[in-house]
C-alpha positions as CSV (number, residue, x, y, z in Angstrom):
1,M,-21.0,12.5,35.0
2,L,-20.2,8.7,34.6
3,L,-24.0,8.2,32.6
4,W,-22.7,11.0,30.2
5,F,-19.4,8.9,29.5
6,A,-21.0,6.3,29.4
7,A,-23.4,7.0,26.6
8,G,-20.6,8.9,24.4
9,S,-18.4,5.8,24.1
10,C,-21.4,3.9,22.9
11,T,-21.3,6.4,20.2
12,G,-17.7,7.7,20.6
13,S,-17.6,7.6,16.8
14,D,-20.5,10.1,16.2
15,Y,-17.9,13.2,18.3
16,G,-14.6,11.7,17.6
17,V,-13.3,10.1,20.4
18,L,-13.7,6.3,19.3
19,Q,-13.2,7.5,15.6
20,P,-9.6,5.8,13.7
21,T,-7.4,8.0,11.5
22,P,-8.0,8.0,8.0
23,E,-3.6,7.0,8.4
24,D,-5.0,4.0,11.1
25,L,-7.2,2.2,7.8
26,C,-4.5,1.9,5.5
27,K,-2.2,0.2,8.0
28,C,-4.4,-2.4,8.8
29,L,-2.6,-5.7,9.0
30,P,-5.2,-9.1,7.9
31,V,-5.2,-11.1,10.8
32,E,-4.8,-15.0,8.6
33,P,-2.2,-15.1,5.9
34,D,-3.8,-15.0,1.5
35,I,-3.8,-19.0,1.9
36,A,-6.2,-18.8,4.4
37,D,-8.4,-17.6,2.6
38,F,-11.1,-20.5,1.9
39,R,-9.8,-21.3,-2.2
40,H,-7.3,-19.0,-2.2
41,I,-5.5,-20.5,-5.3
42,A,-8.5,-21.5,-7.6
43,K,-9.8,-17.8,-7.2
44,H,-6.6,-16.2,-7.9
45,T,-5.8,-18.1,-11.8
46,A,-7.1,-16.5,-14.6
47,I,-10.6,-15.9,-15.9
48,P,-11.2,-16.9,-19.5
49,D,-11.7,-14.3,-22.3
50,I,-14.5,-14.5,-23.2
51,A,-17.8,-13.3,-24.3
52,A,-19.6,-11.7,-21.5
53,Q,-23.2,-13.2,-20.7
54,E,-25.9,-10.9,-20.0
55,I,-27.6,-11.9,-16.8
56,G,-29.7,-10.4,-14.1
57,V,-29.4,-10.6,-10.7
58,D,-32.9,-13.0,-10.5
59,T,-30.5,-15.6,-12.7
60,I,-28.1,-15.5,-10.1
61,L,-30.0,-16.1,-6.9
62,S,-32.2,-19.3,-8.2
63,W,-29.3,-20.7,-8.7
64,T,-28.2,-23.9,-6.3
65,Q,-25.5,-23.9,-4.0
66,D,-23.1,-26.5,-3.6
67,A,-22.8,-28.9,-0.8
68,F,-19.2,-29.3,-0.6
69,V,-16.6,-27.7,-2.8
70,A,-12.9,-29.2,-1.2
71,P,-10.9,-26.3,-0.6
72,D,-8.0,-27.0,-3.0
73,A,-10.8,-28.2,-5.6
74,P,-9.9,-26.3,-9.1
75,R,-12.6,-23.6,-10.9
76,T,-15.6,-25.3,-12.4
77,G,-18.7,-25.0,-13.9
78,R,-20.1,-21.2,-13.9
79,E,-16.9,-20.7,-12.6
80,L,-15.3,-20.9,-15.8
81,Q,-18.4,-18.5,-17.5
82,V,-17.8,-14.2,-17.4
83,F,-21.0,-12.3,-16.7
84,H,-22.1,-9.2,-16.7
85,I,-25.5,-8.0,-14.6
86,A,-25.9,-4.2,-16.3
87,A,-27.8,-3.6,-12.3
88,A,-27.1,-4.4,-9.3
89,F,-26.7,-3.0,-6.0
90,V,-25.2,-4.5,-2.5
91,Q,-27.0,-5.0,0.3
92,E,-24.5,-6.4,2.4
93,A,-21.4,-7.4,1.9
94,T,-19.5,-9.1,4.8
């Protein structure tokens, strides 16, 4: 009986035991305030009203990553451009 319960608890969501109800999913509360998010103020500014540039995923993956960006740094460079990707798929998002 103990072995069955242990096995069931590992896959309990398959049986509805550990599955959250839809009401609980809509009532989630953030652990930290929005302002604690990296570059919150810089990310919540208007995007320029310019024509989008057509690019592909390969182009984005070829971009170099900035070594360090200050938490209060304003948008610069590619962050001020608008891009359109005709076809892309999300493999993992966190």
